[in-house]
C-alpha positions as CSV (number, residue, x, y, z in Angstrom):
1,M,70.1,25.9,24.5
2,S,72.4,23.2,23.0
3,T,72.1,22.0,19.4
4,Q,71.3,18.6,20.5
5,M,68.5,19.9,23.0
6,V,67.0,21.6,19.8
7,L,67.1,18.5,17.7
8,W,65.3,16.5,20.6
9,I,62.6,19.3,21.0
10,A,62.2,19.2,17.0
11,A,62.1,15.3,17.0
12,A,59.5,15.0,19.7
13,V,57.2,18.1,17.9
14,V,57.5,16.2,14.4
15,G,56.6,12.7,16.3
16,I,53.6,14.4,18.0
17,L,52.5,16.0,14.7
18,Y,53.0,12.7,12.9
19,L,50.9,10.9,15.5
20,L,48.2,13.7,15.3
21,V,48.1,13.5,11.7
22,L,47.9,9.5,12.0
23,S,45.3,10.0,14.4
24,I,43.0,12.2,12.3
25,H,43.6,10.0,9.3
26,Y,42.3,7.1,11.6
27,V,39.2,8.7,12.7
28,A,38.3,10.2,9.1
29,F,38.8,6.6,8.2
30,A,36.6,5.1,10.6
31,Y,33.9,7.6,10.1
32,E,34.0,6.8,6.4
33,A,33.6,3.1,6.9
34,A,30.9,3.5,9.3
35,R,29.0,5.8,6.7
36,T,29.4,3.4,4.3
37,A,28.3,0.6,6.5
38,E,25.4,2.6,7.2
39,H,24.4,3.4,3.5
40,Q,24.8,-0.3,2.7
41,Q,22.2,-1.1,5.7
42,F,20.0,1.5,4.4
43,E,20.2,-0.1,0.6
44,L,19.7,-3.4,2.0
45,R,16.6,-2.4,3.9
46,V,15.5,-0.4,0.7
47,L,15.9,-3.5,-1.4
48,T,14.0,-5.8,1.3
49,R,11.2,-3.4,1.4
50,D,10.7,-3.0,-2.4
51,A,10.9,-7.0,-2.6
52,E,8.4,-7.6,0.0
53,L,6.0,-4.9,-1.7
54,R,6.7,-6.5,-5.0
55,A,5.6,-9.9,-3.4
56,L,2.6,-8.5,-1.7
57,R,1.3,-6.7,-5.1
58,A,2.1,-10.0,-7.2
59,Q,-0.4,-11.8,-4.8
60,L,-3.5,-9.4,-5.7
61,N,-3.5,-10.3,-9.7
62,P,-3.8,-13.9,-9.7
63,H,-6.7,-13.7,-6.8
64,F,-8.5,-10.8,-8.6
65,L,-8.2,-12.4,-11.8
66,Y,-9.3,-15.8,-10.8
67,N,-12.5,-14.2,-9.4
68,S,-13.2,-12.0,-12.4
69,L,-13.0,-15.0,-14.9
70,N,-15.2,-16.9,-12.6
71,S,-17.7,-14.0,-13.1
72,I,-17.4,-13.9,-16.9
73,S,-17.7,-17.5,-17.1
74,A,-20.7,-17.2,-15.2
75,L,-22.4,-14.7,-17.2
76,T,-21.9,-16.2,-20.6
77,T,-24.7,-18.4,-20.3
78,V,-27.4,-16.0,-18.7
79,D,-26.1,-12.7,-20.2
80,P,-23.7,-13.2,-23.3
81,E,-23.9,-9.2,-23.7
82,G,-22.8,-8.5,-20.0
83,A,-20.1,-11.1,-20.2
84,R,-18.6,-9.4,-23.4
85,R,-19.0,-5.8,-21.6
86,M,-17.0,-7.4,-18.6
87,C,-14.5,-8.2,-20.7
88,V,-14.1,-4.9,-22.0
89,L,-14.0,-3.3,-18.8
90,L,-11.7,-5.9,-17.2
91,G,-9.3,-5.3,-20.2
92,D,-9.3,-1.6,-19.5
93,F,-9.0,-1.9,-15.8
94,L,-6.0,-4.3,-16.5
95,R,-4.3,-1.5,-18.5
96,R,-4.6,0.7,-16.0
97,T,-3.1,-1.5,-13.5
98,L,-0.1,-2.2,-15.6
99,R,0.8,1.5,-15.5
100,V,0.8,1.8,-11.7
101,T,1.9,-1.6,-10.3
102,A,5.8,-0.8,-10.7
103,L,5.3,2.5,-8.7
104,D,5.6,3.0,-5.0
105,S,2.7,5.2,-4.6
106,I,0.3,7.0,-6.6
107,P,-2.2,10.0,-5.8
108,L,-5.3,9.0,-4.0
109,A,-7.3,10.5,-6.8
110,D,-5.8,7.6,-9.2
111,E,-6.4,5.1,-6.6
112,L,-10.1,5.9,-6.4
113,A,-10.4,6.0,-10.1
114,L,-8.9,2.3,-10.1
115,V,-11.8,1.5,-7.5
116,D,-14.4,3.1,-9.7
117,A,-12.9,1.2,-12.6
118,F,-13.3,-2.2,-10.7
119,I,-16.6,-1.5,-9.3
120,G,-18.0,-0.7,-13.1
121,I,-16.8,-4.3,-13.8
122,E,-18.7,-5.9,-10.7
123,Q,-22.0,-3.6,-11.5
124,V,-22.4,-5.7,-14.9
125,R,-22.7,-8.7,-12.8
126,F,-24.7,-7.4,-9.7
127,G,-26.7,-4.6,-11.5
128,S,-28.8,-2.3,-9.1
129,R,-28.1,-4.9,-6.3
130,L,-24.6,-3.0,-6.0
131,K,-25.1,0.5,-4.8
132,V,-22.2,2.9,-3.9
133,E,-22.2,6.2,-2.0
134,R,-18.8,8.2,-1.7
135,Q,-17.9,10.8,0.8
136,I,-14.9,12.4,-0.3
137,D,-12.6,15.1,1.2
138,E,-11.2,16.6,-2.0
139,S,-8.2,18.1,0.0
140,A,-7.1,14.4,0.5
141,L,-6.9,13.3,-3.2
142,T,-3.2,14.5,-3.6
143,C,-2.1,12.2,-0.8
144,R,0.1,9.3,-2.2
145,V,-1.0,5.6,-1.3
146,P,0.5,2.4,-2.7
147,P,-1.3,1.4,-5.7
148,L,-4.3,-0.9,-5.6
149,L,-4.2,-0.8,-2.0
150,L,-8.0,-0.5,-1.8
151,Q,-9.0,-2.9,-4.7
152,P,-8.8,-6.0,-2.3
153,L,-11.0,-4.4,0.0
154,V,-13.5,-3.4,-2.4
155,E,-13.5,-6.9,-3.5
156,N,-14.2,-8.3,-0.2
157,A,-17.1,-5.6,0.3
158,V,-18.6,-6.9,-3.2
159,A,-18.0,-10.7,-2.8
160,H,-18.4,-11.2,0.9
161,G,-20.8,-8.3,1.6
162,V,-23.2,-7.3,-1.4
163,G,-22.8,-10.9,-3.1
164,G,-24.2,-12.7,0.2
165,L,-27.5,-11.0,0.2
166,I,-30.4,-11.5,-2.1
167,D,-31.4,-7.6,-2.3
168,G,-27.6,-6.6,-2.6
169,G,-26.6,-3.4,-0.4
170,L,-25.0,-0.1,-0.4
171,I,-21.2,0.2,0.1
172,V,-20.0,3.5,1.7
173,F,-16.5,5.0,0.7
174,T,-15.6,8.1,3.2
175,V,-12.2,9.8,2.9
176,V,-11.1,12.5,5.4
177,K,-8.1,14.5,5.8
178,R,-7.0,15.9,9.1
179,D,-3.9,16.9,10.7
180,G,-1.7,15.6,8.2
181,R,-3.4,12.4,8.0
182,V,-5.8,10.7,5.7
183,M,-8.5,8.3,6.9
184,L,-10.1,5.8,4.3
185,R,-13.2,3.9,5.4
186,I,-15.0,1.1,3.6
187,D,-18.4,0.2,4.9
188,N,-20.3,-2.6,3.1
189,P,-23.4,-4.6,4.3
190,R,-23.1,-8.3,5.5
191,D,-25.4,-11.2,6.2
192,P,-25.8,-10.9,10.0
193,D,-26.2,-15.0,10.1
194,V,-23.0,-15.7,8.7
195,P,-20.1,-15.1,11.4
196,P,-17.3,-13.1,10.2
197,R,-13.9,-14.8,9.2
198,R,-11.6,-14.9,12.0
199,H,-8.9,-12.9,10.0
200,G,-10.7,-11.1,7.4
201,G,-9.1,-13.2,4.5
202,V,-6.3,-12.8,2.1
203,G,-7.2,-9.4,0.9
204,L,-7.5,-7.8,4.4
205,E,-4.2,-9.3,5.4
206,N,-2.4,-8.4,2.3
207,V,-3.6,-4.6,3.0
208,R,-2.3,-4.9,6.5
209,R,1.2,-6.0,5.4
210,R,1.3,-3.6,2.7
211,V,0.5,-0.6,5.0
212,Q,2.9,-1.9,7.7
213,T,5.8,-2.0,5.1
214,A,5.1,1.1,3.4
215,F,4.3,3.3,6.6
216,P,6.3,1.3,9.4
217,D,4.6,2.2,12.8
218,R,3.0,5.2,11.3
219,A,-0.3,3.8,9.8
220,R,-3.2,1.6,11.3
221,V,-5.6,-0.9,9.6
222,E,-8.7,-1.9,11.6
223,A,-11.6,-3.8,10.8
224,A,-14.8,-4.4,12.7
225,A,-18.2,-6.3,12.2
226,E,-21.4,-5.0,13.4
227,A,-25.2,-6.0,13.1
228,G,-25.5,-6.2,9.2
229,R,-22.4,-4.3,8.5
230,F,-18.6,-4.7,7.9
231,R,-16.2,-1.6,8.3
232,V,-12.6,-1.4,7.4
233,E,-10.6,1.7,8.2
234,L,-7.2,3.0,7.1
235,N,-5.3,5.7,8.9
236,L,-2.5,6.9,7.2
237,P,0.2,9.6,7.0
238,C,-0.6,12.0,3.9
239,I,2.5,12.4,2.1
240,E,2.2,14.5,-0.9
241,E,5.0,15.3,-3.4
């Protein structure tokens, strides 16, 4: 084999190796660019989701405070001591909420403790008219839920349920864990002569949106009005740390 032929073969091999290295480099660059773009899209989805959750949580405080301050104002003339006690309980409740509102999720046990604190505030106003029954599956207490998820539902149950009845009534909380999911139900009395609101109001719509944002396509929120009762049921995945 002549020297010229050897040089041609060597040049061809070097050219092929160069093209191979260039191709590998291009593929690696394209793969890295695709990963970077995917990571940026993921970060954008997370930021969008967090912004929406913060906006939805921000709707709760003004609405809740407006109703609570109205209740305190009404009590000041008929029950000054009750109004003072309600102010103390409200302050304690707000301190608790400040600890959790910046979190994405909290254990269900903590969420139910916030519900109990809220009910304690309302029982100052309603007294024996507001009765509560709890049926809690303790194995579900470690499941995590968005903070203050239940508060607007309880507020609705009190304001539009017990509050609309002369004799008040019983609110029933049911929590069940089954097959990796947790079911939360709030059942309250209602005046059968008053037609239920078409969309369940701001509180229920807020809960629907927060659940959909926190658990996309993995959770359900259902509401139903029956004779003298109104029920809201949340079916969520049980996510534990």
